[in-house]
PLY file of the C-alpha trace (Angstrom):
ply
format ascii 1.0
element vertex 106
property float x
property float y
property float z
element edge 105
property int vertex1
property int vertex2
end_header
-30.00 18.75 95.33
-33.09 16.31 95.04
-36.82 17.95 95.42
-37.32 16.07 98.84
-34.36 18.17 100.37
-35.12 21.68 99.16
-38.43 20.97 101.12
-36.87 20.94 104.30
-35.83 24.50 105.28
-34.05 25.19 107.95
-36.72 27.86 109.25
-39.38 24.73 109.85
-36.98 23.15 111.85
-36.42 26.54 114.20
-40.38 27.01 114.06
-40.79 23.54 114.82
-38.24 23.94 117.73
-39.93 27.00 119.03
-42.53 24.60 119.80
-40.41 22.87 123.05
-40.25 25.37 125.90
-38.10 24.42 129.00
-40.17 23.58 131.64
-37.81 25.34 134.25
-37.82 28.60 132.20
-41.45 29.42 130.32
-39.65 30.18 126.94
-38.93 28.26 123.94
-35.65 26.06 123.47
-34.25 27.93 120.42
-35.04 31.63 122.02
-33.40 30.34 125.16
-30.14 29.49 122.79
-30.08 25.80 123.74
-30.01 25.20 120.12
-26.37 25.07 119.12
-26.17 23.89 115.61
-29.28 22.37 112.59
-27.93 20.32 110.14
-29.22 19.17 107.19
-27.46 16.03 105.34
-27.94 15.68 101.73
-29.67 12.36 102.65
-32.52 14.31 104.64
-31.10 13.52 108.00
-31.50 16.48 110.17
-28.92 17.05 113.11
-29.27 19.37 115.86
-27.04 19.96 118.64
-28.24 21.19 121.61
-27.45 21.87 125.94
-29.26 22.24 128.62
-29.43 25.21 130.76
-28.43 22.85 133.81
-26.35 19.65 133.18
-28.43 17.96 135.93
-31.94 19.49 134.07
-34.42 16.62 135.84
-36.31 16.38 132.15
-33.54 16.22 130.29
-34.53 13.27 128.76
-38.30 14.40 128.26
-37.07 17.34 126.59
-34.73 15.35 124.11
-37.19 13.09 122.72
-39.52 16.37 122.20
-36.97 17.88 120.35
-36.46 14.48 118.31
-40.27 14.50 118.09
-40.70 17.54 116.90
-38.25 18.14 114.36
-38.91 14.42 112.88
-42.43 15.53 112.06
-41.28 18.37 109.86
-42.11 17.07 106.08
-39.11 15.70 104.48
-36.88 15.10 107.25
-35.73 11.28 106.98
-34.32 11.11 110.78
-33.11 13.36 113.03
-29.63 12.71 115.51
-29.39 14.70 118.22
-25.80 15.49 120.07
-26.35 16.77 123.55
-23.32 18.92 124.55
-22.45 21.19 127.84
-19.32 22.46 126.23
-19.33 25.55 125.48
-21.43 25.49 128.86
-24.83 27.79 128.41
-25.41 30.96 129.57
-28.13 33.83 129.73
-25.48 35.06 127.19
-26.91 32.70 124.69
-30.21 33.63 124.49
-32.16 35.63 121.93
-33.07 39.67 122.20
-36.81 39.03 122.56
-35.83 35.85 125.08
-33.70 38.55 127.28
-36.69 40.92 127.04
-39.69 38.33 127.99
-37.28 37.59 131.58
-37.47 41.75 131.90
-33.31 41.30 131.44
-33.18 44.04 128.89
0 1
1 2
2 3
3 4
4 5
5 6
6 7
7 8
8 9
9 10
10 11
11 12
12 13
13 14
14 15
15 16
16 17
17 18
18 19
19 20
20 21
21 22
22 23
23 24
24 25
25 26
26 27
27 28
28 29
29 30
30 31
31 32
32 33
33 34
34 35
35 36
36 37
37 38
38 39
39 40
40 41
41 42
42 43
43 44
44 45
45 46
46 47
47 48
48 49
49 50
50 51
51 52
52 53
53 54
54 55
55 56
56 57
57 58
58 59
59 60
60 61
61 62
62 63
63 64
64 65
65 66
66 67
67 68
68 69
69 70
70 71
71 72
72 73
73 74
74 75
75 76
76 77
77 78
78 79
79 80
80 81
81 82
82 83
83 84
84 85
85 86
86 87
87 88
88 89
89 90
90 91
91 92
92 93
93 94
94 95
95 96
96 97
97 98
98 99
99 100
100 101
101 102
102 103
103 104
104 105
């Protein structure tokens, strides 16, 4: 692994994702469980697999753009590839305990 790749830590990417909030639910997309995968490639590309709470989300384009932007800003990231998927569909069970507690579901 190169020094540049070593500098890209999954925790940094998660922290960046936690700055992006779903406009319909006042929580970050990571704790909501909208991020299905984070993969750091050897050539410093970051692949994100994510979903939305609703396939007809009116701000889907803005949310995807924001995710790409915050990941691209992480030092060492060469590029971002984002795959938006709807299978498996998002359910509230995908939320972190912290998110469920915040919404009063625990």
